[in-house]
C-alpha positions in Angstrom: 113.0 95.5 95.6 110.6 98.3 96.7 109.2 97.9 100.2 106.2 99.1 102.1 105.1 98.7 105.7 101.5 98.9 106.9 101.1 99.7 110.6 97.8 99.8 112.4 96.1 100.1 115.8 92.7 98.4 115.7 90.4 98.2 118.7 87.6 96.1 117.0 89.3 94.6 114.0 87.9 97.0 111.5 91.2 99.0 111.0 93.1 95.7 110.8 90.8 94.5 108.0 91.6 97.8 106.2 95.3 97.3 106.8 95.2 93.8 105.4 93.4 94.9 102.2 95.8 97.8 101.7 98.7 95.4 102.0 96.9 93.0 99.5 96.7 95.9 97.0 100.4 96.8 97.5 101.5 93.1 97.1 99.4 92.8 93.9 101.8 95.3 92.3 104.9 93.3 93.2 106.0 95.5 96.0 107.3 93.8 99.2 104.9 94.6 102.1 104.7 93.8 105.8 101.6 94.4 107.8 101.9 94.7 111.6 100.2 96.0 114.7 102.0 99.1 115.9 103.3 97.2 118.9 105.3 95.0 116.5 106.8 97.8 114.4 110.6 98.2 114.6 112.5 101.3 113.6 114.7 99.2 111.2 111.6 98.1 109.3 110.4 101.7 109.0 113.8 102.9 107.9 114.0 100.2 105.3 110.6 101.0 103.8 110.0 103.2 100.8 106.4 103.9 102.0 104.5 103.7 105.3 100.8 103.3 105.7 99.5 104.1 109.1 96.0 103.4 110.4 94.1 104.0 113.7 90.6 103.8 114.8 89.1 107.1 116.1 88.3 107.4 119.8 86.8 110.5 121.4 87.4 112.6 118.2 91.1 111.7 117.8 93.6 108.8 117.3 94.2 106.5 120.2 97.0 107.8 122.5 99.4 104.9 121.9 99.3 105.6 118.1 99.9 109.3 118.8 103.0 108.4 120.8 104.1 106.0 118.0 103.9 108.8 115.4 105.8 111.1 117.7 108.6 108.5 117.7 108.6 108.2 113.9 110.9 111.2 113.8 113.7 108.9 115.0 113.2 106.8 111.9 114.0 109.6 109.5 110.8 109.3 107.5 111.3 112.6 105.7 110.9 112.0 101.9 109.1 108.7 102.3 105.6 108.1 100.9 102.7 107.8 103.3 99.1 106.7 103.5 96.7 107.4 106.4 93.6 105.3 107.1 91.2 104.2 109.8 87.8 103.2 110.9 85.4 105.1 113.1 82.0 104.9 114.8 81.0 108.6 115.0 83.5 111.2 113.9 86.5 109.8 112.1 89.3 112.3 112.8 92.1 109.9 113.5 93.2 109.3 109.8 93.1 113.0 109.1 95.3 113.7 112.2 97.7 110.9 111.1 98.1 112.4 107.6 98.8 115.9 109.1 101.4 114.5 111.5 103.0 112.5 108.6 103.2 115.7 106.5 104.8 117.6 109.4 107.5 114.8 109.5 108.3 115.6 105.8 106.5 112.6 104.3 104.6 112.8 101.0 101.1 111.7 101.9 98.9 110.3 99.2 95.3 111.5 99.2 92.6 110.6 99.9 92.9 109.8 103.5 90.8 106.7 103.8 88.1 106.7 106.5 85.5 103.9 106.8 82.6 104.0 109.2 82.1 100.8 111.3 82.9 97.5 109.8 84.2 97.7 106.2 82.0 96.2 103.5 83.4 94.4 100.5 83.2 97.6 98.6 85.1 99.4 101.3 87.8 96.7 101.3 88.1 97.0 97.5 88.7 100.8 98.0 91.5 99.8 100.5 93.0 97.5 97.9 92.9 100.4 95.3 94.7 102.7 97.8 97.4 100.0 98.2 97.7 99.7 94.5 98.0 103.5 94.1 100.7 103.5 96.8 102.6 100.7 95.1 102.5 102.5 91.7 103.8 105.7 93.3 106.6 103.7 95.0 107.7 102.3 91.7 107.4 105.6 89.9 109.5 107.3 92.6 112.1 104.4 92.3 112.3 104.8 88.5 112.9 108.6 88.9 115.8 107.9 91.3 117.3 105.3 88.9 117.2 107.8 86.1 119.3 110.2 88.0 116.6 112.3 89.7 117.0 113.6 93.2 117.6 111.1 95.9 115.0 111.0 98.6 116.1 110.7 102.2 115.4 107.4 103.7 116.2 105.3 100.7 116.1 101.6 101.8 119.0 99.4 102.4 118.6 96.3 100.2 120.0 94.0 102.9 117.6 95.0 105.6 114.8 92.5 106.1 111.3 93.5 107.2 109.7 91.6 110.1 106.9 89.1 110.1 103.5 90.7 109.7 100.3 91.2 111.7 98.0 89.1 113.8 
């Protein structure tokens, strides 16, 4: 089964709400998904995922330092070739999701646009947009998996079917 992991750092709960809605969209397309705070993320879960969604709130015009360090450590998980999504909430400027997407691309990930940025607390309409992004990611995961089944090029980081993803979020 295809797998996705949604990892977030949320200071006020807004980015977590986005993460939960993205995961809901992914799950609605019958893709296994785990949502977790970045403190809970384990390299095995990341390696086992076909796609990774990463979100952070913006603080002083950038992502929070712990998330920056987390993304630096993603290189150890061999994420090259995996699908990615960047998202986050902000109060004034909103650079964190853009920075996350740039870093994911530098690691060799295929990042799905648009980068999702929501100011302040997400409205119902905003959460529906998060679900849509999750559905788009799930559809892309399935399309990529079908291409590989049909003898297309194998992406690095293909999941091991016997690796279980951890329990999700708060």
